[in-house]
TIMI-529032 format. One record per residue: x, y, z negated of N, C-alpha, C in turn; residue number from 1. Coordinates in steps of 0.1 Angstrom, whole numbers. Layout:
N
SITE    n.x    n.y    n.z   ca.x   ca.y   ca.z    c.x    c.y    c.z    k
SITE      X      Y      Z      X      Y      Z      X      Y      Z  NUM
...
# end
This chain:
249
SITE    n.x    n.y    n.z   ca.x   ca.y   ca.z    c.x    c.y    c.z    k
SITE      8    -12      0      0      0      0      9     13      0    1
SITE     21     11      0     30     23      0     28     32     12    2
SITE     27     46      8     25     56     19     11     58     21    3
SITE      2     51     14    -13     53     16    -19     59      4    4
SITE    -30     67      6    -37     72     -6    -48     62     -9    5
SITE    -48     55    -20    -57     44    -23    -70     50    -27    6
SITE    -81     45    -21    -95     50    -24   -102     40    -33    7
SITE   -103     43    -45   -112     35    -54   -122     45    -60    8
SITE   -133     46    -54   -142     57    -55   -146     61    -69    9
SITE   -148     50    -78   -153     54    -91   -142     60   -100   10
SITE   -129     58    -96   -118     64   -104   -113     77    -97   11
SITE   -118     81    -85   -112     92    -78   -115    105    -85   12
SITE   -105    114    -85   -107    128    -89   -100    137    -78   13
SITE   -104    150    -78    -98    159    -68    -83    161    -72   14
SITE    -75    162    -62    -61    164    -65    -57    176    -73   15
SITE    -64    187    -70    -61    200    -78    -65    198    -93   16
SITE    -76    190    -95    -80    188   -109    -70    179   -116   17
SITE    -65    169   -109    -54    160   -115    -42    168   -119   18
SITE    -38    177   -110    -26    185   -112    -28    194   -124   19
SITE    -40    201   -125    -43    210   -136    -44    203   -149   20
SITE    -50    191   -149    -51    183   -161    -38    179   -167   21
SITE    -28    178   -158    -15    173   -163     -5    185   -164   22
SITE    -10    197   -165     -2    208   -169      7    215   -158   23
SITE      4    212   -146     12    218   -135      9    233   -134   24
SITE     -4    237   -135     -8    251   -135    -23    251   -136   25
SITE    -29    263   -136    -44    264   -136    -49    257   -123   26
SITE    -62    253   -123    -68    247   -111    -67    256    -99   27
SITE    -70    268   -101    -69    278    -89    -55    279    -84   28
SITE    -45    279    -93    -31    280    -88    -27    267    -81   29
SITE    -32    255    -87    -29    242    -81    -35    241    -66   30
SITE    -46    248    -64    -51    248    -50    -42    255    -41   31
SITE    -36    266    -46    -26    273    -38    -14    265    -35   32
SITE     -9    258    -45      3    249    -44      0    238    -33   33
SITE    -12    233    -33    -15    222    -23    -15    228     -9   34
SITE    -21    240     -7    -21    247      6     -7    250     10   35
SITE      2    253      1     16    256      4     24    244      8   36
SITE     18    232      7     26    220     10     36    215      0   37
SITE     33    219    -13     42    216    -24     39    203    -31   38
SITE     28    197    -27     23    185    -34     22    173    -24   39
SITE     27    161    -29     26    149    -21     19    138    -29   40
SITE     13    129    -21      6    117    -27     12    105    -20   41
SITE     18     96    -28     24     84    -22     34     87    -12   42
SITE     42     98    -14     53    102     -5     49    110      7   43
SITE     36    113      8     31    121     20     26    135     15   44
SITE     30    145     21     26    159     18     11    160     21   45
SITE      4    166     11    -11    168     13    -14    182     12   46
SITE    -22    187     22    -26    202     22    -41    204     23   47
SITE    -48    193     21    -63    194     21    -68    195      7   48
SITE    -76    205      4    -81    207     -9    -92    197    -13   49
SITE    -98    190     -3   -108    180     -6   -102    166     -9   50
SITE    -89    165     -9    -83    152    -12    -85    147    -26   51
SITE    -89    135    -27    -91    128    -40    -81    117    -41   52
SITE    -77    115    -54    -67    104    -57    -72     96    -68   53
SITE    -66     84    -69    -69     75    -81    -57     76    -90   54
SITE    -59     83   -101    -47     85   -111    -41     72   -115   55
SITE    -48     61   -115    -43     48   -120    -34     41   -109   56
SITE    -35     46    -97    -28     39    -86    -19     48    -78   57
SITE    -24     60    -74    -16     69    -66     -5     76    -73   58
SITE      6     78    -66     18     85    -71     18    100    -66   59
SITE     16    109    -75     16    123    -72     29    130    -76   60
SITE     34    139    -67     46    146    -70     44    161    -66   61
SITE     50    170    -74     50    184    -72     64    189    -70   62
SITE     67    194    -58     80    198    -55     90    187    -57   63
SITE     86    175    -53     94    163    -53     95    156    -67   64
SITE     90    162    -77     90    156    -91     77    150    -94   65
SITE     77    137    -99     65    130   -103     57    138   -113   66
SITE     44    138   -111     34    144   -121     29    132   -128   67
SITE     32    131   -141     28    120   -150     14    122   -154   68
SITE      6    111   -155     -7    112   -160     -7    112   -175   69
SITE     -8    124   -180     -8    126   -195    -22    125   -200   70
SITE    -25    114   -208    -38    112   -212    -42    121   -224   71
SITE    -32    125   -232    -36    133   -244    -35    148   -240   72
SITE    -47    155   -242    -47    169   -240    -44    176   -253   73
SITE    -36    186   -252    -32    194   -263    -35    209   -262   74
SITE    -38    215   -273    -42    229   -273    -34    235   -285   75
SITE    -26    245   -282    -16    250   -291    -18    265   -293   76
SITE    -17    270   -305    -17    284   -308     -3    288   -313   77
SITE      3    298   -306     16    303   -309     15    317   -314   78
SITE     23    321   -324     24    335   -328     37    339   -321   79
SITE     35    345   -309     47    348   -301     55    360   -306   80
SITE     68    359   -307     76    370   -311     79    379   -299   81
SITE     84    391   -301     89    400   -291    102    393   -285   82
SITE    104    395   -272    116    391   -266    114    378   -258   83
SITE    102    372   -257    100    360   -250     90    363   -239   84
SITE     92    358   -227     83    360   -216     73    349   -215   85
SITE     61    353   -211     50    343   -211     49    336   -197   86
SITE     58    327   -195     58    319   -183     65    306   -185   87
SITE     63    296   -176     69    283   -178     84    284   -175   88
SITE     88    291   -165    102    293   -161    104    307   -156   89
SITE    115    313   -161    117    327   -157    129    328   -147   90
SITE    126    336   -136    136    337   -126    149    344   -130   91
SITE    148    352   -141    160    359   -146    166    352   -158   92
SITE    162    339   -161    167    331   -171    165    337   -185   93
SITE    155    345   -187    151    350   -200    144    339   -208   94
SITE    144    341   -221    138    331   -230    123    331   -227   95
SITE    117    319   -226    102    318   -224     96    313   -236   96
SITE     82    314   -237     75    308   -248     77    293   -250   97
SITE     80    286   -239     82    272   -240     95    269   -247   98
SITE    104    278   -249    116    276   -258    111    275   -272   99
SITE     99    280   -275     95    279   -289     86    268   -292  100
SITE     79    262   -282     70    251   -284     75    239   -277  101
SITE     79    229   -285     85    217   -280     76    205   -282  102
SITE     69    202   -271     60    190   -271     63    182   -258  103
SITE     59    169   -258     63    161   -247     54    164   -235  104
SITE     42    169   -238     33    173   -227     38    185   -219  105
SITE     34    186   -206     38    197   -198     27    208   -199  106
SITE     30    218   -208     19    228   -211     22    241   -203  107
SITE     11    249   -202     12    262   -196      5    272   -205  108
SITE      9    285   -204      2    295   -212    -11    298   -207  109
SITE    -21    302   -215    -34    306   -211    -34    321   -212  110
SITE    -33    327   -200    -32    342   -200    -17    346   -203  111
SITE    -15    359   -206     -2    364   -208     -1    374   -219  112
SITE     11    375   -224     15    387   -233     28    392   -227  113
SITE     30    405   -226     43    409   -220     54    407   -230  114
SITE     66    409   -225     78    405   -233     79    413   -246  115
SITE     73    425   -246     75    433   -258     62    434   -266  116
SITE     53    424   -264     41    423   -272     42    409   -279  117
SITE     38    410   -292     38    398   -300     24    393   -303  118
SITE     23    381   -309     10    377   -313      4    365   -307  119
SITE     -9    363   -308    -17    351   -305    -16    348   -290  120
SITE    -11    335   -287    -10    330   -274    -14    315   -274  121
SITE    -23    311   -265    -27    297   -265    -19    290   -253  122
SITE    -15    278   -255     -8    270   -245    -15    256   -244  123
SITE    -16    250   -233    -23    237   -231    -19    230   -219  124
SITE    -22    217   -218    -21    210   -205    -34    206   -199  125
SITE    -45    213   -204    -58    211   -198    -62    222   -188  126
SITE    -60    219   -176    -63    229   -165    -77    234   -165  127
SITE    -87    225   -168   -101    230   -169   -103    240   -180  128
SITE    -96    238   -191    -97    247   -202    -91    261   -198  129
SITE    -79    261   -191    -73    273   -187    -83    281   -178  130
SITE    -89    274   -169    -98    280   -159   -110    287   -167  131
SITE   -116    279   -176   -128    284   -183   -125    296   -192  132
SITE   -113    295   -199   -110    305   -208   -106    318   -201  133
SITE    -99    317   -190    -95    329   -183   -105    335   -173  134
SITE   -116    328   -171   -126    333   -161   -133    345   -168  135
SITE   -135    356   -160   -140    368   -165   -154    367   -171  136
SITE   -162    357   -166   -176    356   -171   -177    352   -186  137
SITE   -166    346   -191   -166    342   -205   -164    353   -215  138
SITE   -158    364   -211   -156    376   -219   -151    373   -233  139
SITE   -141    365   -234   -135    362   -247   -127    374   -252  140
SITE   -130    378   -264   -124    390   -269   -109    388   -273  141
SITE   -101    398   -272    -87    398   -276    -86    411   -285  142
SITE    -80    409   -297    -79    419   -307    -64    422   -309  143
SITE    -61    435   -309    -47    440   -310    -46    450   -321  144
SITE    -34    449   -328    -30    460   -337    -20    469   -329  145
SITE    -22    482   -328    -14    490   -319     -8    501   -327  146
SITE      5    503   -327     11    514   -334     15    524   -323  147
SITE     11    537   -325     13    548   -316     22    558   -321  148
SITE     29    565   -313     37    577   -316     27    589   -317  149
SITE     28    596   -328     19    607   -330      6    604   -337  150
SITE     -1    615   -340    -14    613   -347    -25    614   -337  151
SITE    -32    603   -335    -42    603   -324    -55    611   -329  152
SITE    -61    617   -319    -73    625   -322    -85    617   -320  153
SITE    -96    621   -327   -109    614   -325   -114    614   -311  154
SITE   -111    625   -304   -116    626   -290   -109    615   -282  155
SITE    -96    612   -284    -90    602   -277    -95    588   -280  156
SITE    -99    586   -293   -105    573   -297   -118    571   -290  157
SITE   -126    582   -289   -139    580   -282   -137    577   -268  158
SITE   -127    583   -261   -124    579   -247   -121    565   -246  159
SITE   -113    559   -255   -109    545   -254   -121    536   -256  160
SITE   -130    541   -265   -142    533   -267   -151    533   -255  161
SITE   -152    544   -248   -161    545   -237   -156    538   -224  162
SITE   -143    538   -223   -136    533   -211   -128    544   -204  163
SITE   -116    540   -200   -107    550   -194   -103    546   -180  164
SITE    -98    555   -173    -93    553   -159    -79    548   -159  165
SITE    -76    536   -153    -63    531   -151    -61    530   -136  166
SITE    -54    539   -130    -52    539   -116    -66    539   -109  167
SITE    -70    528   -102    -83    528    -95    -93    520   -103  168
SITE    -91    517   -116    -99    509   -124   -103    516   -137  169
SITE   -116    514   -140   -121    520   -153   -124    508   -162  170
SITE   -117    509   -174   -119    498   -184   -133    498   -189  171
SITE   -137    486   -194   -150    485   -200   -149    489   -214  172
SITE   -161    493   -220   -161    498   -234   -153    488   -243  173
SITE   -146    494   -253   -137    487   -262   -141    491   -276  174
SITE   -138    482   -285   -140    485   -300   -127    491   -304  175
SITE   -127    502   -310   -115    509   -315   -117    514   -329  176
SITE   -108    510   -338   -108    515   -352    -95    521   -356  177
SITE    -95    532   -362    -82    538   -368    -79    531   -381  178
SITE    -68    524   -382    -64    517   -394    -56    526   -403  179
SITE    -48    535   -397    -39    543   -405    -33    554   -397  180
SITE    -31    566   -403    -23    577   -397    -13    581   -408  181
SITE     -1    584   -403     10    588   -412     17    600   -406  182
SITE     13    612   -412     19    624   -407     34    625   -409  183
SITE     39    620   -420     53    620   -423     61    612   -413  184
SITE     56    600   -409     63    592   -399     58    595   -385  185
SITE     48    603   -384     42    608   -371     38    595   -363  186
SITE     30    587   -369     25    575   -362     10    573   -365  187
SITE      3    566   -356    -11    561   -359    -11    546   -356  188
SITE    -20    540   -363    -22    525   -361    -37    523   -359  189
SITE    -39    516   -347    -53    513   -343    -55    498   -343  190
SITE    -68    494   -343    -72    481   -340    -81    482   -327  191
SITE    -77    475   -316    -84    476   -304    -88    462   -299  192
SITE   -101    461   -296   -107    448   -292   -112    450   -278  193
SITE   -108    441   -268   -112    442   -254   -117    429   -250  194
SITE   -124    428   -239   -129    416   -233   -121    412   -220  195
SITE   -114    423   -215   -107    421   -202    -93    416   -204  196
SITE    -85    414   -193    -72    409   -195    -63    415   -184  197
SITE    -65    427   -181    -57    434   -170    -42    435   -175  198
SITE    -33    436   -165    -19    436   -168    -16    448   -177  199
SITE     -9    446   -188     -5    456   -198    -17    466   -201  200
SITE    -29    460   -202    -41    469   -203    -41    478   -215  201
SITE    -38    473   -227    -38    481   -239    -28    492   -239  202
SITE    -16    489   -234     -6    499   -233    -10    510   -223  203
SITE    -16    506   -212    -20    516   -202    -32    524   -206  204
SITE    -41    518   -214    -52    525   -220    -48    536   -229  205
SITE    -38    533   -237    -33    543   -247    -25    554   -239  206
SITE    -18    550   -229    -11    560   -221    -20    570   -214  207
SITE    -32    565   -210    -42    573   -203    -48    584   -212  208
SITE    -47    582   -225    -52    593   -234    -40    600   -241  209
SITE    -28    599   -235    -16    606   -239     -9    601   -251  210
SITE    -11    588   -254     -4    582   -266      6    571   -261  211
SITE     18    571   -267     28    561   -264     28    550   -274  212
SITE     28    537   -269     27    526   -278     41    523   -283  213
SITE     43    522   -296     55    518   -302     56    503   -305  214
SITE     45    498   -309     44    483   -312     30    478   -309  215
SITE     30    466   -304     17    460   -300     17    445   -304  216
SITE      7    441   -311      6    427   -316     -9    423   -314  217
SITE    -10    411   -308    -24    405   -306    -27    396   -318  218
SITE    -37    401   -326    -40    394   -338    -50    382   -337  219
SITE    -58    384   -326    -69    374   -325    -72    371   -310  220
SITE    -76    359   -307    -82    355   -295    -96    349   -298  221
SITE   -107    356   -295   -120    352   -300   -119    354   -316  222
SITE   -122    344   -323   -121    344   -338   -109    337   -343  223
SITE   -100    333   -334    -88    325   -338    -77    335   -341  224
SITE    -72    335   -354    -62    345   -358    -48    338   -360  225
SITE    -38    347   -360    -25    342   -363    -19    348   -376  226
SITE    -28    354   -384    -23    360   -396    -16    351   -406  227
SITE    -19    338   -406    -13    328   -415     -2    320   -408  228
SITE      2    325   -396     12    317   -388     24    327   -386  229
SITE     36    322   -390     48    330   -389     51    333   -375  230
SITE     58    344   -372     62    347   -358     71    336   -354  231
SITE     69    331   -341     77    320   -336     72    307   -339  232
SITE     62    306   -348     57    292   -352     44    290   -344  233
SITE     40    277   -344     28    273   -336     21    261   -344  234
SITE      9    259   -340      1    248   -345     -9    244   -335  235
SITE    -15    232   -337    -25    227   -328    -39    234   -332  236
SITE    -47    237   -322    -60    242   -324    -69    230   -329  237
SITE    -78    233   -338    -88    223   -342    -99    221   -332  238
SITE   -106    210   -333   -117    207   -323   -127    218   -324  239
SITE   -130    223   -336   -140    234   -338   -135    246   -331  240
SITE   -123    250   -332   -117    262   -326   -118    261   -310  241
SITE   -115    249   -305   -116    247   -291   -130    248   -286  242
SITE   -140    242   -293   -154    243   -289   -159    258   -290  243
SITE   -154    265   -300   -158    279   -302   -154    287   -289  244
SITE   -141    285   -285   -136    292   -274   -144    289   -261  245
SITE   -147    276   -259   -154    272   -247   -168    276   -247  246
SITE   -174    277   -259   -188    282   -259   -189    297   -262  247
SITE   -177    303   -265   -176    317   -268   -186    321   -279  248
SITE   -185    314   -290   -194    316   -301   -185    318   -314  249
# end
């Protein structure tokens, strides 16, 4: 049977789902990888998105490396420190979040935090979970503690709450609370909760009202907090936490 894609209908799943379930990337990204000719089945390059495989029989490879059928799905919460990039592999050889989380499964980050932002980050090898959590329709909240240079004015806070212009995009209403102002140190500290996940969104929101971010820390994803988790440490999510995220409750 070598060189053939075996068809055992009851066990078949779509190739992109198999790749996502085994931590290669999100399902949407896996579709792109297939179209780019980076995936092979039983030694033959496959570029059709409708291709189905039998995980128990067919041999799947990504960029020439076998994709193992990992039966155990893992869901990990990391309290990311500053100085790590949120990617599987960095082209500039910078430290990535995978340097901090050592598990045998091939995991990927769910969403991103920039190199200079710390806090809550989820990693998993469940491609369906990645797709569901990152899809805009789920509107899962992300809560940040933001330290700003200068004393922020109430007018600026109201603008952040209502939505601000970032280039050609207007942010959706956000929850904004002033936690602290210190005139001696000339800083303000806010708590900002958003539903969106635009690139560097919180930093750019603050810049749009004339405030420069000194420090940014994501404290929560939905109701999942990292306050009891040391920077650089991680733990597995509980089944209850996973269900809450998927049901957005």
